[in-house]
VEXTIVEX-377137 format. One record per residue: residue number from 1; residue in three letters; x, y, z of N, C-alpha, C in turn. Coordinates in steps of 0.1 Angstrom, whole numbers, padded with zeros to 4 digits. Example, Ala and Ser with C-alpha at 12.3 -4.5 7.8 and 13.67 -1.06 7.14 Angstrom:
<atoms>
    i   aa    npx    npy    npz   capx   capy   capz    cpx    cpy    cpz
    1  ALA   0132  -0057   0078   0123  -0045   0078   0132  -0033   0078
    2  SER   0128  -0022   0071   0137  -0011   0071   0129   0000   0079
</atoms>
This chain:
<atoms>
    i   aa    npx    npy    npz   capx   capy   capz    cpx    cpy    cpz
    1  MET  -0263   0550   0233  -0258   0548   0219  -0246   0539   0218
    2  ILE  -0246   0529   0211  -0235   0520   0210  -0227   0523   0197
    3  ILE  -0214   0526   0200  -0205   0529   0188  -0198   0516   0185
    4  ARG  -0200   0510   0173  -0193   0498   0169  -0179   0502   0163
    5  PRO  -0169   0495   0166  -0156   0498   0160  -0156   0496   0145
    6  TYR  -0150   0504   0138  -0149   0503   0123  -0139   0492   0119
    7  ILE  -0144   0483   0111  -0135   0472   0106  -0135   0473   0090
    8  SER  -0124   0476   0085  -0123   0477   0071  -0125   0464   0064
    9  HIS  -0127   0464   0051  -0128   0452   0043  -0116   0444   0043
   10  ASN  -0104   0450   0043  -0092   0443   0043  -0089   0436   0056
   11  MET  -0093   0443   0067  -0091   0437   0080  -0100   0425   0082
   12  ARG  -0113   0426   0077  -0122   0415   0078  -0117   0403   0070
   13  HIS  -0112   0406   0058  -0107   0395   0049  -0095   0388   0056
   14  SER  -0086   0396   0062  -0074   0390   0069  -0078   0381   0081
   15  ALA  -0088   0386   0088  -0093   0378   0100  -0099   0365   0095
   16  ILE  -0107   0365   0085  -0113   0353   0080  -0102   0343   0075
   17  THR  -0092   0349   0068  -0081   0340   0063  -0074   0334   0074
   18  ILE  -0071   0341   0085  -0064   0336   0097  -0072   0325   0103
   19  LEU  -0085   0327   0105  -0094   0318   0111  -0094   0305   0102
   20  PHE  -0095   0306   0089  -0095   0295   0080  -0082   0286   0081
   21  LEU  -0071   0293   0082  -0058   0286   0083  -0057   0279   0096
   22  ALA  -0062   0286   0107  -0062   0279   0120  -0070   0267   0121
   23  ILE  -0082   0267   0114  -0091   0255   0114  -0084   0244   0106
   24  ALA  -0078   0248   0094  -0072   0238   0086  -0060   0232   0093
   25  ALA  -0052   0239   0100  -0041   0234   0108  -0046   0224   0118
   26  CYS  -0057   0228   0125  -0062   0219   0135  -0067   0206   0129
   27  LEU  -0074   0207   0118  -0080   0195   0112  -0068   0186   0107
   28  SER  -0058   0192   0101  -0047   0184   0096  -0040   0177   0107
   29  GLY  -0039   0184   0119  -0032   0178   0130  -0041   0167   0137
   30  CYS  -0054   0169   0137  -0062   0160   0144  -0066   0148   0135
   31  HIS  -0065   0149   0122  -0069   0139   0113  -0058   0136   0103
   32  LYS  -0047   0131   0108  -0036   0128   0099  -0039   0116   0090
   33  LYS  -0035   0117   0078  -0037   0107   0069  -0030   0094   0073
   34  PRO  -0036   0083   0073  -0029   0070   0077  -0019   0067   0066
   35  GLU  -0008   0061   0071   0003   0057   0062  -0002   0047   0052
   36  PRO   0001   0048   0040  -0004   0038   0030   0001   0024   0033
   37  ILE  -0007   0014   0030  -0003   0000   0032   0005  -0004   0020
   38  VAL   0017  -0009   0022   0026  -0013   0011   0026  -0029   0011
   39  ILE   0021  -0035   0001   0022  -0049  -0001   0033  -0053  -0011
   40  THR   0042  -0061  -0006   0053  -0066  -0014   0049  -0078  -0023
   41  PRO   0049  -0077  -0036   0046  -0089  -0044   0055  -0101  -0041
   42  ASP   0050  -0113  -0043   0059  -0125  -0040   0072  -0125  -0048
   43  ILE   0071  -0120  -0060   0083  -0120  -0069   0094  -0111  -0063
   44  GLU   0091  -0101  -0055   0100  -0092  -0049   0105  -0095  -0035
   45  LYS   0099  -0106  -0029   0103  -0109  -0015   0116  -0117  -0015
   46  ASN   0124  -0113  -0004   0136  -0121  -0001   0132  -0133   0008
   47  HIS   0142  -0141   0012   0139  -0153   0020   0133  -0149   0033
   48  LEU   0137  -0139   0039   0132  -0135   0052   0117  -0131   0051
   49  GLN   0114  -0123   0041   0100  -0118   0039   0091  -0130   0036
   50  ARG   0096  -0140   0029   0088  -0152   0025   0084  -0160   0038
   51  ASN   0092  -0158   0048   0090  -0166   0061   0085  -0157   0072
   52  HIS   0080  -0145   0068   0074  -0135   0078   0084  -0132   0089
   53  ILE   0096  -0129   0086   0106  -0126   0095   0110  -0111   0093
   54  PHE   0110  -0104   0104   0113  -0089   0103   0127  -0086   0106
   55  GLY   0132  -0074   0102   0145  -0069   0105   0156  -0075   0096
   56  LYS   0168  -0070   0098   0180  -0074   0091   0187  -0086   0098
   57  VAL   0181  -0098   0097   0186  -0109   0104   0199  -0114   0098
   58  LYS   0209  -0116   0107   0222  -0122   0102   0222  -0137   0104
   59  GLU   0217  -0142   0116   0217  -0156   0119   0204  -0159   0127
   60  LEU   0199  -0171   0124   0187  -0176   0131   0190  -0190   0136
   61  GLU   0189  -0192   0149   0191  -0206   0154   0178  -0211   0160
   62  THR   0174  -0223   0157   0162  -0229   0162   0164  -0242   0169
   63  ALA   0158  -0243   0181   0159  -0255   0188   0145  -0261   0191
   64  THR   0143  -0274   0189   0130  -0280   0191   0131  -0290   0203
   65  TYR   0121  -0289   0212   0121  -0297   0224   0109  -0306   0224
   66  ASN   0110  -0319   0226   0099  -0328   0226   0094  -0329   0240
   67  LEU   0081  -0325   0242   0074  -0325   0255   0061  -0333   0254
   68  GLN   0061  -0343   0246   0049  -0351   0244   0044  -0357   0257
   69  GLY   0031  -0356   0259   0025  -0361   0272   0020  -0350   0281
   70  ASP   0026  -0338   0280   0022  -0327   0288   0009  -0321   0283
   71  SER  -0001  -0319   0291  -0014  -0314   0287  -0013  -0299   0284
   72  LEU  -0022  -0295   0275  -0023  -0281   0272  -0037  -0277   0269
   73  LEU  -0042  -0268   0276  -0056  -0263   0274  -0056  -0248   0276
   74  VAL  -0055  -0240   0266  -0054  -0226   0267  -0068  -0220   0266
   75  LYS  -0073  -0215   0278  -0086  -0209   0278  -0085  -0194   0280
   76  ASP  -0075  -0190   0288  -0075  -0176   0291  -0060  -0172   0293
   77  THR  -0058  -0159   0298  -0044  -0154   0300  -0037  -0162   0310
   78  ALA  -0043  -0166   0321  -0037  -0174   0331  -0031  -0187   0326
   79  ASP  -0038  -0194   0317  -0033  -0206   0311  -0021  -0203   0302
   80  LEU  -0021  -0192   0295  -0010  -0188   0287   0002  -0185   0295
   81  LYS   0001  -0179   0307   0012  -0176   0315   0018  -0189   0320
   82  LYS   0010  -0199   0324   0015  -0212   0328   0023  -0218   0317
   83  LEU   0018  -0217   0305   0024  -0222   0293   0038  -0216   0291
   84  MET   0039  -0203   0292   0052  -0196   0291   0061  -0200   0302
   85  ALA   0057  -0203   0314   0065  -0208   0324   0071  -0221   0321
   86  LEU   0062  -0230   0315   0067  -0243   0311   0077  -0242   0300
   87  CYS   0076  -0233   0291   0086  -0231   0280   0099  -0226   0286
   88  ASP   0099  -0218   0296   0111  -0214   0302   0119  -0225   0310
   89  SER   0111  -0236   0313   0117  -0246   0321   0123  -0258   0312
   90  VAL   0122  -0257   0299   0127  -0268   0290   0142  -0269   0292
   91  CYS   0147  -0281   0290   0162  -0283   0292   0167  -0291   0280
   92  ASP   0180  -0291   0279   0186  -0298   0267   0183  -0313   0266
   93  ASP   0179  -0319   0277   0176  -0333   0277   0164  -0336   0268
   94  THR   0155  -0326   0266   0144  -0328   0258   0145  -0323   0244
   95  ARG   0157  -0318   0241   0159  -0312   0228   0161  -0323   0217
   96  THR   0154  -0323   0207   0154  -0333   0197   0160  -0328   0183
   97  ALA   0160  -0315   0181   0166  -0310   0168   0171  -0296   0170
   98  ARG   0181  -0292   0162   0186  -0279   0162   0190  -0275   0148
   99  SER   0188  -0263   0144   0192  -0258   0131   0197  -0244   0132
  100  SER   0205  -0240   0121   0211  -0227   0121   0210  -0222   0106
  101  GLN   0206  -0209   0105   0205  -0203   0092   0212  -0190   0092
  102  ARG   0220  -0188   0081   0227  -0175   0080   0222  -0168   0067
  103  TYR   0220  -0155   0069   0215  -0147   0058   0224  -0135   0054
  104  THR   0223  -0131   0042   0230  -0119   0037   0223  -0107   0043
  105  SER   0230  -0095   0042   0224  -0083   0048   0211  -0078   0041
  106  ASP   0209  -0083   0029   0196  -0080   0022   0186  -0091   0022
  107  GLY   0188  -0101   0032   0177  -0111   0034   0177  -0124   0026
  108  TRP   0188  -0127   0020   0189  -0140   0013   0197  -0150   0020
  109  LEU   0192  -0163   0020   0198  -0174   0027   0211  -0177   0022
  110  LEU   0221  -0177   0031   0235  -0181   0027   0238  -0196   0029
  111  HIS   0234  -0200   0041   0236  -0215   0044   0226  -0219   0055
  112  PHE   0224  -0232   0054   0215  -0239   0064   0222  -0251   0070
  113  CYS   0222  -0252   0083   0229  -0263   0089   0219  -0270   0099
  114  LYS   0218  -0283   0098   0209  -0291   0106   0218  -0300   0115
  115  PHE   0215  -0300   0128   0224  -0307   0137   0216  -0319   0142
  116  LYS   0223  -0330   0146   0216  -0341   0152   0221  -0342   0167
  117  GLY   0213  -0348   0175   0217  -0349   0189   0219  -0336   0195
  118  LEU   0229  -0334   0203   0232  -0321   0210   0242  -0313   0203
  119  GLY   0247  -0317   0191   0256  -0308   0184   0262  -0312   0171
  120  ASP   0262  -0325   0168   0269  -0330   0156   0262  -0326   0144
  121  THR   0269  -0321   0134   0263  -0317   0121   0257  -0329   0114
  122  ALA   0245  -0328   0109   0239  -0339   0102   0238  -0335   0087
  123  LEU   0236  -0322   0084   0234  -0318   0070   0238  -0303   0070
  124  TYR   0245  -0299   0059   0249  -0286   0056   0246  -0282   0042
  125  ARG   0239  -0271   0040   0237  -0266   0026   0241  -0252   0025
  126  GLN   0248  -0249   0014   0252  -0235   0012   0247  -0230  -0002
  127  TYR   0245  -0217  -0003   0239  -0211  -0015   0248  -0201  -0021
  128  ALA   0248  -0200  -0034   0256  -0190  -0041   0247  -0181  -0050
  129  TYR   0250  -0168  -0051   0242  -0159  -0059   0250  -0151  -0069
  130  ASN   0243  -0146  -0079   0250  -0137  -0088   0249  -0123  -0084
  131  ASP   0254  -0113  -0092   0254  -0099  -0088   0241  -0093  -0087
  132  LYS   0230  -0100  -0092   0217  -0095  -0092   0208  -0102  -0081
  133  ALA   0215  -0108  -0072   0209  -0115  -0060   0200  -0126  -0065
  134  LYS   0203  -0132  -0076   0196  -0144  -0080   0205  -0157  -0078
  135  ILE   0198  -0167  -0072   0206  -0179  -0068   0211  -0186  -0081
  136  GLU   0224  -0190  -0080   0230  -0197  -0091   0231  -0212  -0088
  137  HIS   0234  -0216  -0076   0235  -0230  -0073   0235  -0232  -0058
  138  TRP   0233  -0244  -0053   0235  -0248  -0039   0242  -0261  -0039
  139  GLU   0248  -0264  -0027   0255  -0276  -0025   0252  -0281  -0011
  140  GLU   0249  -0294  -0010   0245  -0301   0002   0256  -0311   0006
  141  PHE   0260  -0311   0019   0270  -0319   0024   0265  -0328   0036
  142  ASP   0270  -0340   0037   0266  -0348   0048   0275  -0346   0061
  143  ALA   0273  -0354   0071   0280  -0352   0084   0295  -0353   0082
  144  ASP   0300  -0360   0072   0314  -0362   0070   0320  -0352   0061
  145  GLY   0312  -0342   0057   0317  -0331   0048   0317  -0335   0033
  146  ALA   0312  -0346   0030   0311  -0350   0015   0299  -0344   0009
  147  MET   0301  -0339  -0003   0289  -0333  -0010   0281  -0345  -0016
  148  VAL   0268  -0344  -0013   0259  -0355  -0017   0249  -0351  -0027
  149  THR   0245  -0338  -0027   0235  -0333  -0036   0238  -0318  -0040
  150  GLN   0235  -0315  -0052   0237  -0301  -0056   0226  -0297  -0066
  151  GLY   0223  -0284  -0066   0213  -0279  -0075   0218  -0267  -0083
  152  THR   0214  -0266  -0095   0217  -0254  -0104   0205  -0248  -0109
  153  TYR   0206  -0235  -0113   0195  -0227  -0117   0198  -0220  -0131
  154  THR   0188  -0219  -0139   0190  -0212  -0152   0179  -0201  -0153
  155  TYR   0183  -0190  -0161   0174  -0179  -0162   0172  -0175  -0177
  156  ASP   0161  -0170  -0181   0159  -0166  -0195   0165  -0152  -0197
  157  ARG   0163  -0147  -0209   0170  -0134  -0213   0164  -0122  -0205
  158  ASN   0153  -0124  -0199   0147  -0113  -0190   0152  -0114  -0176
  159  GLY   0159  -0124  -0173   0164  -0126  -0159   0154  -0134  -0151
  160  PHE   0144  -0140  -0157   0134  -0147  -0149   0138  -0162  -0148
  161  LEU   0134  -0168  -0137   0138  -0182  -0134   0132  -0191  -0145
  162  ALA   0140  -0199  -0152   0136  -0208  -0162   0137  -0223  -0159
  163  GLY   0146  -0226  -0151   0148  -0240  -0148   0157  -0243  -0136
  164  GLU   0155  -0255  -0130   0163  -0260  -0119   0167  -0274  -0121
  165  GLN   0179  -0278  -0117   0183  -0292  -0119   0189  -0297  -0106
  166  VAL   0186  -0309  -0102   0192  -0315  -0089   0200  -0327  -0093
  167  PHE   0212  -0327  -0088   0222  -0338  -0091   0226  -0345  -0078
  168  GLN   0228  -0358  -0080   0235  -0366  -0069   0247  -0372  -0076
  169  GLY   0259  -0367  -0072   0271  -0370  -0079   0270  -0364  -0093
  170  ASP   0272  -0372  -0104   0270  -0367  -0117   0257  -0370  -0123
  171  SER   0248  -0376  -0116   0235  -0381  -0121   0224  -0370  -0118
  172  LEU   0217  -0367  -0129   0205  -0358  -0128   0194  -0366  -0122
  173  VAL   0189  -0362  -0110   0178  -0370  -0104   0164  -0362  -0105
  174  MET   0165  -0349  -0107   0152  -0342  -0108   0155  -0329  -0115
  175  SER   0144  -0324  -0123   0146  -0311  -0129   0132  -0304  -0129
  176  PHE   0133  -0291  -0130   0121  -0283  -0130   0122  -0273  -0142
  177  ALA   0111  -0272  -0150   0110  -0262  -0161   0099  -0253  -0157
  178  HIS   0102  -0240  -0157   0093  -0230  -0153   0088  -0221  -0165
  179  GLN   0075  -0218  -0165   0070  -0207  -0173   0066  -0196  -0165
  180  THR   0069  -0183  -0169   0066  -0172  -0161   0058  -0162  -0169
  181  ASP   0052  -0152  -0161   0044  -0142  -0167   0053  -0130  -0170
  182  GLY   0047  -0118  -0174   0055  -0107  -0178   0064  -0101  -0168
  183  ILE   0061  -0104  -0155   0070  -0098  -0145   0078  -0108  -0137
  184  GLY   0078  -0120  -0141   0086  -0131  -0136   0080  -0140  -0126
  185  ASN   0067  -0139  -0123   0060  -0148  -0115   0059  -0162  -0122
  186  ILE   0062  -0173  -0115   0061  -0186  -0120   0046  -0189  -0121
  187  ILE   0041  -0193  -0133   0027  -0196  -0135   0025  -0211  -0138
  188  ARG   0036  -0218  -0142   0035  -0232  -0144   0049  -0238  -0143
  189  THR   0050  -0250  -0135   0062  -0257  -0133   0060  -0272  -0138
  190  THR   0069  -0277  -0146   0069  -0291  -0149   0081  -0298  -0143
  191  GLN   0078  -0307  -0134   0088  -0315  -0127   0090  -0328  -0133
  192  SER   0103  -0332  -0136   0106  -0344  -0142   0115  -0352  -0132
  193  PHE   0111  -0365  -0130   0119  -0374  -0122   0116  -0388  -0125
  194  GLY   0126  -0397  -0126   0124  -0411  -0128   0115  -0414  -0140
  195  GLY   0116  -0407  -0150   0108  -0409  -0162   0094  -0404  -0161
  196  LEU   0090  -0398  -0150   0077  -0393  -0148   0077  -0377  -0149
  197  GLN   0065  -0371  -0152   0064  -0357  -0152   0051  -0353  -0144
  198  THR   0052  -0343  -0136   0041  -0337  -0129   0041  -0322  -0132
  199  LYS   0029  -0316  -0130   0028  -0302  -0133   0022  -0295  -0121
  200  VAL   0026  -0282  -0119   0020  -0273  -0109   0017  -0260  -0116
  201  GLU   0005  -0255  -0113   0001  -0242  -0119  -0002  -0232  -0107
  202  TYR   0001  -0219  -0110   0000  -0209  -0100  -0009  -0197  -0105
  203  LYS  -0017  -0191  -0097  -0025  -0179  -0100  -0022  -0169  -0089
  204  TYR  -0022  -0156  -0093  -0019  -0145  -0085  -0029  -0134  -0084
  205  SER  -0029  -0127  -0073  -0038  -0115  -0072  -0033  -0103  -0079
  206  GLU  -0040  -0092  -0079  -0035  -0080  -0085  -0023  -0074  -0078
  207  GLN  -0022  -0078  -0065  -0010  -0074  -0057   0002  -0083  -0059
  208  GLY   0001  -0093  -0067   0012  -0102  -0070   0014  -0113  -0059
  209  LEU   0003  -0116  -0052   0004  -0127  -0042  -0003  -0139  -0047
  210  VAL   0004  -0150  -0045  -0002  -0163  -0051  -0015  -0166  -0043
  211  THR  -0025  -0169  -0051  -0039  -0172  -0046  -0043  -0186  -0048
  212  GLN  -0037  -0193  -0058  -0041  -0207  -0060  -0029  -0215  -0066
  213  ILE  -0028  -0227  -0060  -0017  -0236  -0065  -0024  -0249  -0068
  214  THR  -0023  -0254  -0080  -0029  -0266  -0085  -0019  -0276  -0089
  215  GLU  -0019  -0288  -0083  -0009  -0298  -0086  -0016  -0309  -0094
  216  TYR  -0009  -0314  -0104  -0015  -0325  -0113  -0007  -0338  -0112
  217  GLU  -0014  -0349  -0114  -0008  -0362  -0114   0000  -0364  -0127
  218  PRO   0008  -0374  -0128   0015  -0377  -0141   0006  -0379  -0153
  219  ASP  -0006  -0384  -0150  -0016  -0386  -0161  -0023  -0373  -0165
  220  GLY  -0020  -0362  -0158  -0027  -0349  -0162  -0039  -0346  -0153
  221  LYS  -0044  -0355  -0145  -0055  -0353  -0137  -0051  -0344  -0125
  222  VAL  -0061  -0336  -0120  -0058  -0328  -0108  -0056  -0336  -0096
  223  PHE  -0045  -0334  -0089  -0042  -0341  -0076  -0048  -0333  -0064
  224  LYS  -0045  -0320  -0063  -0051  -0312  -0053  -0049  -0297  -0056
  225  THR  -0057  -0289  -0050  -0056  -0274  -0053  -0057  -0267  -0039
  226  ALA  -0047  -0258  -0038  -0047  -0249  -0026  -0052  -0235  -0029
  227  LYS  -0061  -0230  -0021  -0066  -0216  -0023  -0062  -0208  -0011
  228  ILE  -0057  -0196  -0014  -0050  -0188  -0003  -0057  -0174  -0003
  229  GLU  -0060  -0170   0009  -0066  -0157   0012  -0057  -0149   0021
  230  TYR  -0057  -0135   0019  -0048  -0126   0026  -0057  -0115   0033
  231  ASP  -0051  -0109   0043  -0057  -0097   0049  -0053  -0085   0042
  232  ASN  -0057  -0073   0047  -0055  -0061   0040  -0040  -0057   0039
  233  TYR  -0032  -0064   0047  -0018  -0061   0048  -0009  -0070   0039
  234  GLY  -0016  -0080   0033  -0009  -0089   0024  -0004  -0101   0032
  235  ASP  -0008  -0103   0044  -0004  -0115   0052  -0014  -0127   0050
  236  GLU  -0009  -0139   0048  -0018  -0150   0045  -0026  -0153   0058
  237  VAL  -0039  -0155   0057  -0048  -0158   0068  -0055  -0171   0066
  238  ASN  -0058  -0175   0054  -0065  -0188   0052  -0059  -0195   0040
  239  ARG  -0057  -0208   0042  -0053  -0217   0031  -0061  -0230   0032
  240  CYS  -0068  -0232   0021  -0077  -0244   0020  -0072  -0253   0009
  241  VAL  -0070  -0265   0012  -0066  -0275   0002  -0077  -0285  -0002
  242  TYR  -0079  -0286  -0015  -0090  -0295  -0019  -0085  -0306  -0028
  243  LYS  -0091  -0318  -0027  -0089  -0328  -0036  -0097  -0326  -0049
  244  ALA  -0094  -0334  -0059  -0103  -0333  -0071  -0117  -0336  -0067
  245  GLY  -0126  -0328  -0072  -0140  -0330  -0067  -0144  -0320  -0056
  246  ASN  -0135  -0311  -0053  -0137  -0300  -0044  -0140  -0305  -0029
  247  GLN  -0133  -0316  -0026  -0134  -0320  -0012  -0123  -0314  -0004
  248  MET  -0126  -0306   0007  -0115  -0300   0015  -0108  -0311   0023
  249  ILE  -0095  -0311   0022  -0087  -0321   0029  -0077  -0314   0039
  250  GLU  -0074  -0301   0038  -0066  -0294   0047  -0071  -0280   0049
  251  TYR  -0068  -0275   0061  -0072  -0261   0063  -0062  -0255   0073
  252  THR  -0057  -0242   0070  -0048  -0235   0078  -0053  -0221   0080
  253  TYR  -0053  -0217   0093  -0058  -0203   0096  -0046  -0197   0104
  254  THR  -0042  -0185   0101  -0032  -0178   0108  -0037  -0164   0113
  255  GLU  -0034  -0162   0126  -0039  -0150   0133  -0027  -0140   0136
  256  TYR  -0029  -0127   0133  -0019  -0117   0135  -0023  -0107   0145
  257  ALA  -0013  -0100   0152  -0016  -0089   0160  -0017  -0077   0150
  258  HIS  -0021  -0065   0156  -0023  -0053   0147  -0010  -0048   0141
  259  ASP   0002  -0052   0147   0014  -0047   0141   0021  -0058   0133
  260  GLY   0014  -0068   0129   0019  -0078   0120   0026  -0090   0126
  261  ARG   0027  -0091   0140   0032  -0102   0147   0023  -0114   0145
  262  VAL   0028  -0126   0142   0020  -0138   0141   0017  -0142   0155
  263  ARG   0004  -0146   0158   0000  -0149   0172  -0004  -0164   0173
  264  LYS  -0011  -0169   0163  -0016  -0183   0164  -0018  -0188   0150
  265  LEU  -0016  -0201   0149  -0018  -0208   0136  -0026  -0221   0140
  266  ILE  -0036  -0224   0132  -0044  -0236   0134  -0044  -0244   0121
  267  TYR  -0039  -0256   0121  -0039  -0265   0110  -0047  -0277   0112
  268  GLU  -0056  -0281   0102  -0064  -0292   0103  -0063  -0301   0091
  269  ASP  -0059  -0314   0094  -0058  -0324   0084  -0072  -0332   0085
  270  LYS  -0081  -0329   0075  -0094  -0335   0076  -0095  -0349   0072
  271  LEU  -0085  -0354   0064  -0085  -0368   0060  -0081  -0377   0072
  272  HIS  -0072  -0372   0080  -0067  -0381   0091  -0072  -0376   0105
  273  HIS  -0081  -0366   0104  -0088  -0361   0117  -0078  -0356   0127
  274  VAL  -0068  -0348   0122  -0058  -0343   0131  -0059  -0327   0131
  275  LYS  -0059  -0321   0143  -0059  -0307   0144  -0048  -0302   0152
  276  GLU  -0040  -0293   0147  -0028  -0288   0154  -0031  -0273   0157
  277  PHE  -0026  -0269   0169  -0027  -0255   0174  -0012  -0251   0176
  278  HIS  -0009  -0240   0170   0005  -0234   0172   0003  -0220   0178
  279  TYR   0009  -0218   0190   0009  -0206   0197   0023  -0199   0197
  280  PHE   0023  -0186   0194   0036  -0179   0193   0036  -0168   0203
  281  PHE   0047  -0166   0210   0048  -0155   0219   0063  -0152   0222
  282  ASP   0066  -0144   0232   0080  -0140   0235   0087  -0134   0223
  283  TYR   0082  -0122   0219   0087  -0115   0207   0099  -0106   0211
  284  ASP   0108  -0105   0201   0119  -0096   0203   0115  -0082   0198
  285  SER   0125  -0073   0199   0122  -0059   0195   0119  -0057   0180
  286  HIS   0122  -0067   0172   0118  -0066   0158   0105  -0073   0154
  287  LYS   0098  -0077   0164   0085  -0083   0163   0085  -0098   0159
  288  ASN   0097  -0104   0160   0098  -0118   0156   0096  -0127   0169
  289  TRP   0087  -0137   0167   0085  -0146   0178   0097  -0154   0181
  290  GLN   0099  -0157   0194   0110  -0165   0199   0106  -0179   0205
  291  THR   0093  -0180   0207   0088  -0193   0213   0076  -0197   0206
  292  GLU   0075  -0210   0202   0063  -0216   0196   0060  -0229   0204
  293  VAL   0047  -0231   0206   0042  -0243   0212   0032  -0249   0202
  294  CYS   0034  -0262   0200   0025  -0270   0191   0018  -0280   0199
  295  ALA   0005  -0280   0198  -0003  -0290   0205  -0013  -0297   0196
  296  VAL  -0015  -0310   0198  -0025  -0318   0191  -0035  -0324   0202
  297  ASP  -0047  -0322   0200  -0057  -0327   0210  -0053  -0323   0224
  298  ASN  -0050  -0311   0226  -0046  -0305   0239  -0034  -0312   0246
  299  GLN  -0026  -0319   0238  -0014  -0325   0242  -0002  -0318   0235
  300  ILE   0008  -0313   0243   0019  -0307   0237   0027  -0317   0229
  301  VAL   0030  -0313   0217   0039  -0321   0208   0053  -0317   0209
  302  TYR   0055  -0304   0208   0069  -0298   0209   0068  -0283   0212
  303  ILE   0080  -0279   0217   0082  -0264   0219   0094  -0260   0211
  304  LYS   0093  -0250   0204   0104  -0245   0195   0108  -0231   0200
  305  LYS   0122  -0230   0201   0127  -0217   0205   0137  -0212   0194
  306  ARG   0136  -0199   0192   0144  -0192   0181   0153  -0181   0188
  307  THR   0165  -0180   0183   0174  -0170   0187   0179  -0162   0175
  308  PHE   0177  -0149   0175   0181  -0141   0164   0194  -0133   0166
  309  THR   0202  -0132   0156   0213  -0122   0156   0211  -0113   0144
  310  TYR   0213  -0100   0146   0210  -0090   0136   0222  -0083   0131
  311  TYR   0222  -0077   0119   0233  -0069   0114   0233  -0056   0121
</atoms>
């Protein structure tokens, strides 16, 4: 005779509850909800974000080295390692350009400096902002420190960009009149210069990313249209440029790693039959690339090196 232990209704209910909670805890631990993807609309991006630069960058220095004539054919990892070794061996004798950019702590460009030769300043531009982080004006100086060009900005009552003016001395040489949508995206720009006017129109996705840019001739005819596609993270992957008549004249493809690092860019100029390959590597702890190699027809055109300083 088998005597079964007596289990009351309350005990049975408690046991079921504990078992249910244990299973729920296991499931929640084993199947965590993925973090939501946050896409920043173009209107909300600072200068760093617009250039796909991560972290609180204080200063960015870029040096370009001319290595034309060296062959490049990247087929596998071994070739890429050889390429990285070549980049490590570049010297100042091959440097053709250098620039420096300084940013505010919230990602807005403060000044840009372009150097000629091995160090002499060729051009310097500085930016000024209001208390809402909107640019008010910029000034550009030549190598002798004389101001040669300046730009001013105007805003409407909603704080949206309404116009830009470019001066050389006291002479207005170019102006831009902007029309915006309800959140401040520029949807149409009219550019005036030398008695002529051209127009550019913009279209955006539901996430606030520009998807189409159409440029018009002074006579109102379409000059060219760029159509832009993004991945699920809001990073640009394809840009196709068409002439009037829907003939593709340019194509750009950008490849990213799973964490957002840009890995490769391919640009093709179909009118002039030129195809560029840009390889990016040597990333810092903020996921910013520090070395770029540009090649055309398997021949290296330049190597670019970037140095970051952070806040």
